[in-house]
N, C-alpha and C positions, 0 to 999 in steps of 0.2 A: 699312495702317491698324491692323490688329490688333496688329502689333508695337508700335506707339506706345502703344496702350492697355495692353498687357501691361507695357511699360516704365514707364509712368506709374503703373499700379497697384502695381508692385513698389517704386517710389520714394516714393510719397506715400500715406499712409493717409487715409481720409476723416475720421478723428478729428483728424488734424493740420490739415486744411483748416478744420474746424469750430473748432478751438482758435484758429487764426489769425483767423478771422472774429469769434469772440467777443472776442479781445483788441482787435481794431480797433474794434469797436462800443463796448466799454467805454471805450477811449481817447478816442473822439470827444467824449464829454461832458466829460471833464476838460480836454482841449485847448481846447475851445470856452469853457469856464468860465475857464481861465487867460487866454485871449485877451481875454475880456470884462473881467477884472480889470485887465489891463495897459492896455487902451485906454480904460477908464472908471475909472481908479484912484481919483480923488477921490470920485466918487459911491459907489463900493464901500466906501471907508473910512467915509464918512458913514453908509451902511447898517449897517456893522459896529458903529460907535459907537452907533447908535440901538438896537442889541441889547445894549449894555453890554459890548462887547468891549474890554478894555484893550489899549493899544499897537496900536491898529488899523492904523496905517501899517505898522509892522513885520510884523504878522501877515498883513496883506493881501499884502504882498510875498512873505512866506514861503509863503502859500497858493498864490499864482500859480506860484511856483517848484516846489512839490511837485506841483501839478496838471500843469504842463508836463513836468517831468522824469519823473514817474510815467507820464504818458501816452506819452511817447516810449519809455520802457523797455518798456511793453506792446506798442507797435507793433513795435519792433525785436526784442522777445523777448530783450533783453539785461539781465541782472539783473532779470528780470521778477518774480521772487518778492519781491525787495526793493521794487521799484516798487509791486507790489500791496499789500505790507504798509504802505508809507508812505501810499498812497492810502486804504487801509482805515482807518488811524488818523485821517487827515484827515477822511474821510467820516463817521466816528462822531462826531468833535467838531463838525463843521459841522451834522450832523443834530441833535445834542443842543442846540446853541445856537439854530439858526434854524428847525427844522422839528418842534417838539414840540407846538405849539398845535393845537387842533381844526381850524382852517382850513388847516392845513398837512398834512393827512392824506395826500394824494396824493404830495406831496414826500417825506414820511416813507417811504411804501411804495416809491416809486421808488428812494430811497436804499438801502433794505433789499435790493431786487432787485439793484442795482449791487454792494452789498457781497457778495451771494451769488456773483456772477460773479468778484469779486476773490478770494474765498475759494477758488474753483475753481482760479484761477491759482496761489494759494499752495499748494494741496494737490497739484496735478498738474503744475505747471510750465507753460512756454509751448508745449510741443509741438515737433515736429521742424522745423516751418517757422518757425524763429527763429534768431537769432544763437547762442543757447545750444544749440539743436538741431544747428546746423551744427558747432559746436565739439565737441560730444560725439560726433558721427559721425566727425570727423576724427582723434580721438585713439584 
């Protein structure tokens, strides 16, 4: 049993496990939001239009695609920095449009916290437990 523990400790750093957990937790909210946009597209478009968003149909589809692809890139750790950058840009715009009112304070703060996690991925990458990490170890 001690051999397995030593092998595991040599192969996987705790930081890599935490990086994977962080990426998964951040991705959940974006994948869930993309699913909601896709399954309730017309109501989402109406909500966007009520906030003065032009081209709401096109931008709703684009938002769902960015959230889905960005979330998948975080989960897989494949082009995770690009995914985090796209999600960050989307999150900043969505926060500015939908969550700047005083009644939206919790959503604003939640989005700032999520943005902090995305910036961590941008700064440090996805970690070793990712497709990018596997690729860099094999070369």
